[in-house]
ROTIRO-316482 format. One record per residue (C-alpha): residue number from 1; x, y, z. Coordinates in nm, 4 decimals, always signed. Layout:
<rs>
+-----+----------+----------+----------+
:  nr :       c1 :       c2 :       c3 :
+-----+----------+----------+----------+
: NUM :        X :        Y :        Z :
...
+-----+----------+----------+----------+
</rs>
This chain:
<rs>
+-----+----------+----------+----------+
:  nr :       c1 :       c2 :       c3 :
+-----+----------+----------+----------+
:   1 : +12.7424 : +20.5478 : +10.8337 :
:   2 : +12.9822 : +20.6602 : +11.1022 :
:   3 : +13.2518 : +20.9232 : +11.0967 :
:   4 : +13.5718 : +20.8178 : +10.9276 :
:   5 : +13.8798 : +20.7213 : +11.1260 :
:   6 : +14.1209 : +20.8686 : +10.8711 :
:   7 : +14.0917 : +21.1430 : +10.6086 :
:   8 : +13.8962 : +21.0373 : +10.3015 :
:   9 : +14.1103 : +20.9583 : +10.0026 :
:  10 : +13.8307 : +20.8320 :  +9.7755 :
:  11 : +13.5710 : +21.0581 :  +9.9308 :
:  12 : +13.2998 : +21.0223 :  +9.6649 :
:  13 : +13.3317 : +20.6488 :  +9.6031 :
:  14 : +13.0472 : +20.4144 :  +9.7020 :
:  15 : +13.1649 : +20.0577 :  +9.7487 :
:  16 : +12.9778 : +19.7293 :  +9.7743 :
:  17 : +13.1542 : +19.4331 :  +9.9360 :
:  18 : +13.0080 : +19.0888 :  +9.8612 :
:  19 : +13.0918 : +18.7826 : +10.0709 :
:  20 : +12.9184 : +18.4622 : +10.1763 :
:  21 : +13.0514 : +18.5035 : +10.5295 :
:  22 : +12.8537 : +18.4624 : +10.8489 :
:  23 : +12.8440 : +18.7690 : +11.0723 :
:  24 : +12.8940 : +18.7295 : +11.3611 :
:  25 : +13.1172 : +18.4236 : +11.3469 :
:  26 : +13.4397 : +18.2923 : +11.4952 :
:  27 : +13.5719 : +18.2049 : +11.1485 :
:  28 : +13.8764 : +18.3845 : +11.0096 :
:  29 : +13.6980 : +18.4787 : +10.6856 :
:  30 : +13.4331 : +18.6653 : +10.8858 :
:  31 : +13.6984 : +18.8607 : +11.0765 :
:  32 : +13.8874 : +18.9423 : +10.7579 :
:  33 : +13.5747 : +19.0668 : +10.5814 :
:  34 : +13.4723 : +19.2882 : +10.8729 :
:  35 : +13.8216 : +19.4342 : +10.9092 :
:  36 : +13.8411 : +19.5120 : +10.5380 :
:  37 : +13.4997 : +19.6769 : +10.5298 :
:  38 : +13.6014 : +19.8988 : +10.8217 :
:  39 : +13.9266 : +19.9873 : +10.6426 :
:  40 : +13.7359 : +20.0753 : +10.3250 :
:  41 : +13.4815 : +20.2751 : +10.5251 :
:  42 : +13.7642 : +20.4890 : +10.6631 :
:  43 : +13.8544 : +20.5993 : +10.3112 :
:  44 : +13.5433 : +20.6059 : +10.0913 :
:  45 : +13.2043 : +20.7731 : +10.1113 :
:  46 : +12.9985 : +20.4619 : +10.1851 :
:  47 : +13.0401 : +20.0860 : +10.2228 :
:  48 : +12.7681 : +19.8215 : +10.2032 :
:  49 : +12.8625 : +19.4703 : +10.3134 :
:  50 : +12.6309 : +19.2284 : +10.1306 :
:  51 : +12.6038 : +18.8896 : +10.3030 :
:  52 : +12.3463 : +18.6100 : +10.3209 :
:  53 : +12.0552 : +18.6528 : +10.5612 :
:  54 : +12.0612 : +18.3868 : +10.8321 :
:  55 : +11.8052 : +18.4060 : +11.1064 :
:  56 : +12.0411 : +18.3203 : +11.3939 :
:  57 : +12.2994 : +18.5779 : +11.2838 :
:  58 : +12.0368 : +18.8482 : +11.2392 :
:  59 : +11.8791 : +18.7713 : +11.5776 :
:  60 : +12.2137 : +18.8071 : +11.7586 :
:  61 : +12.2902 : +19.1454 : +11.6056 :
:  62 : +11.9299 : +19.2638 : +11.6426 :
:  63 : +11.9413 : +19.1859 : +12.0146 :
:  64 : +12.2744 : +19.3582 : +12.0766 :
:  65 : +12.4000 : +19.5373 : +11.7667 :
:  66 : +12.6615 : +19.7412 : +11.9538 :
:  67 : +12.8427 : +19.4254 : +12.0623 :
:  68 : +12.9022 : +19.3325 : +11.6970 :
:  69 : +13.1470 : +19.6191 : +11.6512 :
:  70 : +13.3092 : +19.5487 : +11.9885 :
:  71 : +13.3433 : +19.1791 : +11.9063 :
:  72 : +13.5413 : +19.2591 : +11.5922 :
:  73 : +13.7215 : +19.5544 : +11.7574 :
:  74 : +13.6033 : +19.7995 : +11.4905 :
:  75 : +13.6022 : +20.1753 : +11.5386 :
:  76 : +13.4752 : +20.2591 : +11.1888 :
:  77 : +13.1253 : +20.1339 : +11.1079 :
:  78 : +12.9524 : +20.0542 : +10.7794 :
:  79 : +12.6177 : +19.9250 : +10.6563 :
:  80 : +12.5493 : +19.5514 : +10.6597 :
:  81 : +12.2891 : +19.4296 : +10.4088 :
:  82 : +12.1682 : +19.0770 : +10.4857 :
:  83 : +11.9907 : +18.9540 : +10.1730 :
:  84 : +11.7284 : +18.6823 : +10.1468 :
:  85 : +11.7940 : +18.4351 :  +9.8674 :
:  86 : +11.6672 : +18.0985 :  +9.7338 :
:  87 : +11.8030 : +17.8132 :  +9.9477 :
:  88 : +11.9006 : +17.5308 :  +9.7214 :
:  89 : +12.1698 : +17.2759 :  +9.7823 :
:  90 : +12.5453 : +17.3103 :  +9.7325 :
:  91 : +12.6253 : +17.5022 :  +9.4128 :
:  92 : +12.2667 : +17.6151 :  +9.3619 :
:  93 : +12.2608 : +17.7786 :  +9.7046 :
:  94 : +12.5787 : +17.9658 :  +9.6113 :
:  95 : +12.4199 : +18.0807 :  +9.2862 :
:  96 : +12.1008 : +18.1836 :  +9.4630 :
:  97 : +12.2884 : +18.4205 :  +9.6924 :
:  98 : +12.5030 : +18.5456 :  +9.4043 :
:  99 : +12.1993 : +18.6328 :  +9.1931 :
: 100 : +12.0443 : +18.8371 :  +9.4734 :
: 101 : +12.3756 : +19.0037 :  +9.5617 :
: 102 : +12.4310 : +19.0926 :  +9.1965 :
: 103 : +12.0801 : +19.2360 :  +9.1675 :
: 104 : +12.1325 : +19.4521 :  +9.4749 :
: 105 : +12.4688 : +19.5753 :  +9.3475 :
: 106 : +12.3191 : +19.6546 :  +9.0072 :
: 107 : +12.0279 : +19.8501 :  +9.1562 :
: 108 : +12.2522 : +20.0380 :  +9.3981 :
: 109 : +12.4960 : +20.1190 :  +9.1183 :
: 110 : +12.8068 : +20.1134 :  +9.3356 :
: 111 : +13.1146 : +20.2777 :  +9.1899 :
: 112 : +13.3035 : +19.9588 :  +9.2688 :
: 113 : +13.2102 : +19.6139 :  +9.3947 :
: 114 : +13.4724 : +19.4132 :  +9.5775 :
: 115 : +13.3698 : +19.0492 :  +9.5809 :
: 116 : +13.4870 : +18.7283 :  +9.7437 :
: 117 : +13.2146 : +18.5473 :  +9.5497 :
: 118 : +13.3114 : +18.4331 :  +9.1999 :
: 119 : +12.9556 : +18.4210 :  +9.0607 :
: 120 : +12.8787 : +18.7774 :  +9.1677 :
: 121 : +13.2068 : +18.8987 :  +9.0213 :
: 122 : +13.1295 : +18.7193 :  +8.6939 :
: 123 : +12.7767 : +18.8546 :  +8.6544 :
: 124 : +12.8746 : +19.2108 :  +8.7409 :
: 125 : +13.1724 : +19.1984 :  +8.5058 :
: 126 : +12.9460 : +19.0626 :  +8.2332 :
: 127 : +12.7139 : +19.3587 :  +8.2929 :
: 128 : +13.0101 : +19.5933 :  +8.2516 :
: 129 : +13.0111 : +19.7046 :  +8.6158 :
: 130 : +13.3454 : +19.7835 :  +8.7847 :
: 131 : +13.4301 : +19.4836 :  +9.0020 :
: 132 : +13.7355 : +19.3381 :  +9.1726 :
: 133 : +13.7730 : +18.9824 :  +9.2989 :
: 134 : +13.9580 : +18.8619 :  +9.6080 :
: 135 : +14.1030 : +18.5120 :  +9.5692 :
: 136 : +14.1482 : +18.2710 :  +9.8591 :
: 137 : +14.0917 : +17.9195 :  +9.7276 :
: 138 : +14.1644 : +17.8323 :  +9.3654 :
: 139 : +14.0252 : +17.4798 :  +9.3908 :
: 140 : +13.6937 : +17.6128 :  +9.5227 :
: 141 : +13.6669 : +17.8800 :  +9.2563 :
: 142 : +13.7524 : +17.6374 :  +8.9754 :
: 143 : +13.4435 : +17.4365 :  +9.0659 :
: 144 : +13.2339 : +17.6995 :  +8.8925 :
: 145 : +13.2244 : +17.7180 :  +8.5119 :
: 146 : +13.2279 : +18.0991 :  +8.5020 :
: 147 : +13.5701 : +18.1250 :  +8.6670 :
: 148 : +13.7764 : +18.1430 :  +8.3473 :
: 149 : +13.5281 : +18.3710 :  +8.1703 :
: 150 : +13.5359 : +18.6220 :  +8.4581 :
: 151 : +13.9128 : +18.6573 :  +8.4247 :
: 152 : +13.8865 : +18.7857 :  +8.0678 :
: 153 : +13.6149 : +19.0479 :  +8.1090 :
: 154 : +13.7127 : +19.4105 :  +8.0599 :
: 155 : +13.5363 : +19.5521 :  +8.3644 :
: 156 : +13.7183 : +19.3164 :  +8.6029 :
: 157 : +13.9651 : +19.5563 :  +8.7621 :
: 158 : +14.1871 : +19.3085 :  +8.9390 :
: 159 : +14.2247 : +18.9764 :  +9.1161 :
: 160 : +14.3754 : +19.0179 :  +9.4637 :
: 161 : +14.5501 : +18.7038 :  +9.5872 :
: 162 : +14.6340 : +18.6591 :  +9.9548 :
: 163 : +14.9763 : +18.5077 :  +9.8808 :
: 164 : +15.2346 : +18.4949 :  +9.6062 :
: 165 : +15.1902 : +18.1184 :  +9.5838 :
: 166 : +14.8194 : +18.1650 :  +9.5133 :
: 167 : +14.8912 : +18.4258 :  +9.2455 :
: 168 : +15.1324 : +18.1847 :  +9.0762 :
: 169 : +14.8703 : +17.9113 :  +9.0862 :
: 170 : +14.6204 : +18.1476 :  +8.9237 :
: 171 : +14.8702 : +18.2394 :  +8.6540 :
: 172 : +14.9459 : +17.8723 :  +8.5897 :
: 173 : +14.5711 : +17.8101 :  +8.5563 :
: 174 : +14.5424 : +18.0758 :  +8.2844 :
: 175 : +14.4753 : +18.4026 :  +8.4646 :
: 176 : +14.6310 : +18.7072 :  +8.2920 :
: 177 : +14.9277 : +18.8136 :  +8.5026 :
: 178 : +14.8488 : +19.1812 :  +8.4603 :
: 179 : +14.5260 : +19.1240 :  +8.6568 :
: 180 : +14.6948 : +18.9510 :  +8.9508 :
: 181 : +14.8002 : +19.1392 :  +9.2630 :
: 182 : +14.9584 : +18.9808 :  +9.5697 :
: 183 : +14.8018 : +19.1262 :  +9.8821 :
: 184 : +14.8492 : +18.9381 : +10.2113 :
: 185 : +14.6145 : +18.9894 : +10.5014 :
: 186 : +14.6720 : +19.2542 : +10.7656 :
: 187 : +14.6256 : +19.3792 : +11.1204 :
: 188 : +14.4938 : +19.6792 : +11.3134 :
: 189 : +14.8284 : +19.8268 : +11.4106 :
: 190 : +14.6774 : +20.0892 : +11.6388 :
: 191 : +14.5440 : +19.8159 : +11.8704 :
: 192 : +14.9029 : +19.7185 : +11.9469 :
: 193 : +15.0470 : +20.0678 : +11.9953 :
: 194 : +15.0248 : +20.0648 : +12.3770 :
: 195 : +15.1418 : +19.7179 : +12.4772 :
: 196 : +15.1024 : +19.5778 : +12.8253 :
: 197 : +15.4028 : +19.4308 : +13.0014 :
: 198 : +15.4009 : +19.0530 : +13.0364 :
: 199 : +15.3294 : +19.0763 : +13.4083 :
: 200 : +15.0429 : +19.3223 : +13.3661 :
: 201 : +14.8863 : +19.1152 : +13.0869 :
: 202 : +14.9114 : +18.8013 : +13.2993 :
: 203 : +14.7562 : +18.9721 : +13.6007 :
: 204 : +14.4624 : +19.0963 : +13.3937 :
: 205 : +14.4057 : +18.7512 : +13.2455 :
: 206 : +14.4618 : +18.5537 : +13.5654 :
: 207 : +14.7603 : +18.3681 : +13.4203 :
: 208 : +15.0603 : +18.2529 : +13.6286 :
: 209 : +15.3357 : +18.5127 : +13.6565 :
: 210 : +15.6447 : +18.2939 : +13.6837 :
: 211 : +15.6571 : +18.0163 : +13.4193 :
: 212 : +15.7425 : +18.0729 : +13.0518 :
: 213 : +15.4178 : +18.1029 : +12.8566 :
: 214 : +15.3718 : +17.9798 : +12.5017 :
: 215 : +15.0601 : +18.1217 : +12.3376 :
: 216 : +14.8602 : +18.0035 : +12.0378 :
: 217 : +14.5704 : +18.2083 : +11.9025 :
: 218 : +14.3142 : +18.0854 : +11.6524 :
: 219 : +14.1281 : +17.7714 : +11.5591 :
: 220 : +14.2634 : +17.4319 : +11.6575 :
: 221 : +14.1009 : +17.2078 : +11.3997 :
: 222 : +14.2680 : +16.8703 : +11.3404 :
: 223 : +14.5826 : +16.9129 : +11.1313 :
: 224 : +14.6588 : +17.2672 : +11.2471 :
: 225 : +14.9347 : +17.1659 : +11.4874 :
: 226 : +14.7610 : +17.1630 : +11.8245 :
: 227 : +14.8821 : +16.8134 : +11.9070 :
: 228 : +15.2377 : +16.8964 : +11.8005 :
: 229 : +15.2384 : +17.2075 : +12.0206 :
: 230 : +15.1195 : +17.0097 : +12.3235 :
: 231 : +15.3708 : +16.7310 : +12.2566 :
: 232 : +15.6465 : +16.9917 : +12.2331 :
: 233 : +15.5301 : +17.1352 : +12.5670 :
: 234 : +15.5749 : +16.7949 : +12.7282 :
: 235 : +15.9501 : +16.8322 : +12.6848 :
: 236 : +15.9566 : +17.1740 : +12.8555 :
: 237 : +15.8817 : +17.0944 : +13.2211 :
: 238 : +15.8377 : +17.4537 : +13.3409 :
: 239 : +15.6379 : +17.6013 : +13.0531 :
: 240 : +15.2654 : +17.6669 : +13.0167 :
: 241 : +15.0763 : +17.6637 : +12.6862 :
: 242 : +14.7816 : +17.9047 : +12.6516 :
: 243 : +14.5445 : +17.8293 : +12.3638 :
: 244 : +14.3081 : +18.1125 : +12.2697 :
: 245 : +14.0144 : +18.0192 : +12.0478 :
: 246 : +13.8877 : +17.6855 : +11.9306 :
: 247 : +13.5464 : +17.5240 : +11.9261 :
: 248 : +13.4233 : +17.3019 : +12.2075 :
: 249 : +13.4858 : +16.9758 : +12.0233 :
: 250 : +13.8418 : +17.0741 : +11.9336 :
: 251 : +13.9188 : +17.1885 : +12.2866 :
: 252 : +13.7875 : +16.8557 : +12.4191 :
: 253 : +14.0075 : +16.6666 : +12.1725 :
: 254 : +14.3208 : +16.8519 : +12.2797 :
: 255 : +14.2340 : +16.8348 : +12.6486 :
: 256 : +14.2189 : +16.4569 : +12.6170 :
: 257 : +14.5485 : +16.4542 : +12.4270 :
: 258 : +14.7157 : +16.6705 : +12.6924 :
: 259 : +14.5845 : +16.4385 : +12.9650 :
: 260 : +14.7318 : +16.1361 : +12.7891 :
: 261 : +15.0715 : +16.3098 : +12.7840 :
: 262 : +15.0424 : +16.4125 : +13.1486 :
: 263 : +15.0489 : +16.7878 : +13.0816 :
: 264 : +14.6812 : +16.8768 : +13.1215 :
: 265 : +14.7656 : +17.1003 : +13.4176 :
: 266 : +15.0008 : +17.3060 : +13.1974 :
: 267 : +14.7642 : +17.3718 : +12.9074 :
: 268 : +14.5200 : +17.6614 : +12.9514 :
: 269 : +14.2263 : +17.6719 : +12.7102 :
: 270 : +14.0876 : +18.0253 : +12.7037 :
: 271 : +13.8214 : +17.9361 : +12.4469 :
: 272 : +13.6598 : +18.1883 : +12.2165 :
: 273 : +13.7296 : +18.5504 : +12.3076 :
: 274 : +13.6386 : +18.8736 : +12.1237 :
: 275 : +13.9042 : +18.9935 : +11.8825 :
: 276 : +13.9473 : +19.2961 : +12.1066 :
: 277 : +14.0746 : +19.0670 : +12.3859 :
: 278 : +14.3399 : +18.8902 : +12.1775 :
: 279 : +14.6275 : +19.1425 : +12.2199 :
: 280 : +14.6416 : +19.0945 : +12.5988 :
: 281 : +14.6902 : +18.7202 : +12.5536 :
: 282 : +14.9686 : +18.7777 : +12.3018 :
: 283 : +15.1399 : +19.0275 : +12.5316 :
: 284 : +15.1304 : +18.7744 : +12.8145 :
: 285 : +15.3507 : +18.5323 : +12.6217 :
: 286 : +15.7209 : +18.4600 : +12.6036 :
: 287 : +15.6710 : +18.2807 : +12.2713 :
: 288 : +15.3890 : +18.2973 : +12.0127 :
: 289 : +15.3204 : +17.9653 : +11.8443 :
: 290 : +15.2194 : +17.9074 : +11.4804 :
: 291 : +15.2383 : +17.5275 : +11.4367 :
: 292 : +15.0694 : +17.4631 : +11.0996 :
: 293 : +15.1276 : +17.1168 : +10.9551 :
: 294 : +15.1301 : +16.9673 : +10.6071 :
: 295 : +14.7749 : +16.8498 : +10.6841 :
: 296 : +14.6479 : +17.2067 : +10.7178 :
: 297 : +14.4114 : +17.2341 : +10.4169 :
: 298 : +14.5104 : +17.5920 : +10.3291 :
: 299 : +14.8842 : +17.5595 : +10.3889 :
: 300 : +14.9829 : +17.6091 : +10.0226 :
: 301 : +14.8133 : +17.9454 :  +9.9741 :
: 302 : +14.7193 : +18.0869 : +10.3144 :
: 303 : +14.7844 : +18.4265 : +10.4706 :
: 304 : +14.7126 : +18.3645 : +10.8398 :
: 305 : +14.5522 : +18.6506 : +11.0308 :
: 306 : +14.7282 : +18.5356 : +11.3474 :
: 307 : +15.0697 : +18.5851 : +11.1876 :
: 308 : +15.0208 : +18.9599 : +11.1528 :
: 309 : +14.8740 : +18.9949 : +11.5021 :
: 310 : +15.1719 : +18.8017 : +11.6382 :
: 311 : +15.4098 : +19.0337 : +11.4561 :
: 312 : +15.2333 : +19.3438 : +11.5860 :
: 313 : +15.2388 : +19.2125 : +11.9444 :
: 314 : +15.6182 : +19.2408 : +11.9648 :
: 315 : +15.6740 : +18.8919 : +12.1045 :
: 316 : +15.9006 : +18.6287 : +11.9445 :
: 317 : +15.7317 : +18.3898 : +11.7034 :
: 318 : +15.8093 : +18.0227 : +11.6505 :
: 319 : +15.6416 : +17.9018 : +11.3310 :
: 320 : +15.6564 : +17.5979 : +11.1094 :
: 321 : +15.8420 : +17.6618 : +10.7864 :
: 322 : +15.6239 : +17.6700 : +10.4748 :
: 323 : +15.6785 : +17.8726 : +10.1551 :
: 324 : +15.3784 : +18.0982 : +10.2221 :
: 325 : +15.5077 : +18.1689 : +10.5724 :
: 326 : +15.8449 : +18.2630 : +10.4270 :
: 327 : +15.6730 : +18.5186 : +10.2037 :
: 328 : +15.6345 : +18.7285 : +10.5202 :
: 329 : +15.8621 : +18.5896 : +10.7928 :
: 330 : +16.2419 : +18.5405 : +10.7846 :
: 331 : +16.4161 : +18.2851 : +11.0044 :
: 332 : +16.6389 : +18.4535 : +11.2599 :
: 333 : +16.5159 : +18.8000 : +11.1586 :
: 334 : +16.1430 : +18.8138 : +11.2269 :
: 335 : +16.0755 : +18.4628 : +11.3608 :
: 336 : +16.2272 : +18.1259 : +11.4343 :
: 337 : +16.1123 : +17.8855 : +11.1627 :
: 338 : +16.1188 : +17.5116 : +11.2267 :
: 339 : +16.0550 : +17.1911 : +11.0360 :
: 340 : +15.6805 : +17.1155 : +11.0004 :
: 341 : +15.5082 : +16.8034 : +11.1374 :
: 342 : +15.7627 : +16.7596 : +11.4165 :
: 343 : +15.6982 : +16.8169 : +11.7861 :
: 344 : +16.0705 : +16.7852 : +11.8466 :
: 345 : +16.1475 : +17.0639 : +11.5993 :
: 346 : +15.8859 : +17.2849 : +11.7670 :
: 347 : +16.0353 : +17.2125 : +12.1084 :
: 348 : +16.3826 : +17.2998 : +11.9861 :
: 349 : +16.2464 : +17.6230 : +11.8421 :
: 350 : +16.0909 : +17.7118 : +12.1778 :
: 351 : +16.4167 : +17.6300 : +12.3539 :
: 352 : +16.6132 : +17.8497 : +12.1130 :
: 353 : +16.3966 : +18.1489 : +12.1950 :
: 354 : +16.3603 : +18.0873 : +12.5682 :
: 355 : +16.7323 : +18.0220 : +12.6098 :
: 356 : +16.8581 : +18.3148 : +12.4030 :
: 357 : +16.7304 : +18.6574 : +12.5158 :
: 358 : +16.9229 : +18.8360 : +12.2392 :
: 359 : +16.7590 : +18.6209 : +11.9678 :
: 360 : +16.4216 : +18.6701 : +12.1350 :
: 361 : +16.4578 : +19.0486 : +12.1313 :
: 362 : +16.5898 : +19.0534 : +11.7729 :
: 363 : +16.3106 : +18.8513 : +11.6105 :
: 364 : +16.0398 : +19.0268 : +11.8121 :
: 365 : +16.1692 : +19.3715 : +11.7143 :
: 366 : +16.2190 : +19.2607 : +11.3550 :
: 367 : +15.8612 : +19.1363 : +11.3297 :
: 368 : +15.7221 : +19.4513 : +11.4887 :
: 369 : +15.9127 : +19.6604 : +11.2351 :
: 370 : +15.8167 : +19.4437 : +10.9368 :
: 371 : +15.4451 : +19.4418 : +11.0188 :
: 372 : +15.4160 : +19.8175 : +10.9704 :
: 373 : +15.3491 : +19.7576 : +10.6006 :
: 374 : +15.0608 : +19.5158 : +10.6671 :
: 375 : +14.7810 : +19.7271 : +10.8140 :
: 376 : +14.4207 : +19.6770 : +10.6999 :
: 377 : +14.4058 : +20.0446 : +10.6052 :
: 378 : +14.7149 : +20.0109 : +10.3848 :
: 379 : +14.5626 : +19.7026 : +10.2246 :
: 380 : +14.2417 : +19.8917 : +10.1450 :
: 381 : +14.4418 : +20.1823 :  +9.9984 :
: 382 : +14.6303 : +19.9435 :  +9.7705 :
: 383 : +14.3053 : +19.7943 :  +9.6421 :
: 384 : +14.1495 : +20.1349 :  +9.5835 :
: 385 : +14.4556 : +20.2823 :  +9.4140 :
: 386 : +14.4698 : +19.9786 :  +9.1829 :
: 387 : +14.1007 : +19.9563 :  +9.0960 :
: 388 : +14.0054 : +20.3253 :  +9.1075 :
: 389 : +14.3323 : +20.5142 :  +9.0509 :
: 390 : +14.1899 : +20.8390 :  +8.9169 :
: 391 : +13.9669 : +20.9031 :  +9.2182 :
: 392 : +14.2277 : +20.8985 :  +9.4943 :
: 393 : +14.4414 : +21.2092 :  +9.5083 :
+-----+----------+----------+----------+
</rs>
């Protein structure tokens, strides 16, 4: 256990965090879990992250453990417990991990377990152990018969939903409203406290200095707006689109699409980069792009990690307009919101920002101001003050 980055508020509390995430991984859930464990570790006595043992993941961290913390840009470390469990198929594999995670949590007798796994939360609550559940996907959780029972157990100290829309869906499905707390995702604000100028960021990254740069960060699975962003670029003859992240097959798909539109020379695919490298790409941009579509599977309930990093970067955001986006962003105040599923609407949004320096400055400054309430540390404090209110003073 490392030294804490901030003064301990719950200095005697021992916390277990249970997730089925892969670590390391390029998936958003892995990044979110690691960021939250670091935020908890800054404020409690000890944190154990309990995740499934996978040989490839273990081998990577065993070979170069220091790079794990650098990859996720973490300054506060915690213990990672990779547990072996019975490997059955589908639901039985989930239950196998949950049984082992529950057993470890019971033996370790944590003061609080924070779980993204519904089975673990259910079993611990049934045992009378203090547990909180973080909700991300109602349809997934409803697959398991213990979901409803968990919600009515006395030792369940809260259900933390990543968006207001998700909390409403939980309430409509029968969850007691007094258990539900809306808690969007967050960002490491301190990583954005000393921004690079656009020119300096571009020099460091080897990007062209002169043209307007549009930047997208994150995965580019089908349905997440990559094609719409490239099609919008085709109507902006001078601009360059930089896409940070994405797996090889998705990059190949979009490269082929860009070639068909004749803009392949104006789309830069940076590929996967460590989270620590993301801010420089965002600072290099004139516009940050969030082009989710109605085909994005999580669009009803999501809380995109990129949104908070965009806000912290202090660059204007153009985003497609969905209710969950509007829970955080305001058109004309903290972003320019445009009609979803339309390359033309995206292009017009880009043109509004690029052609109006006053609007660009206003929405960038508004987002930078608004994001101050969305740090990972603040998120962890909210969870702790809700689930363990008598300990923090």
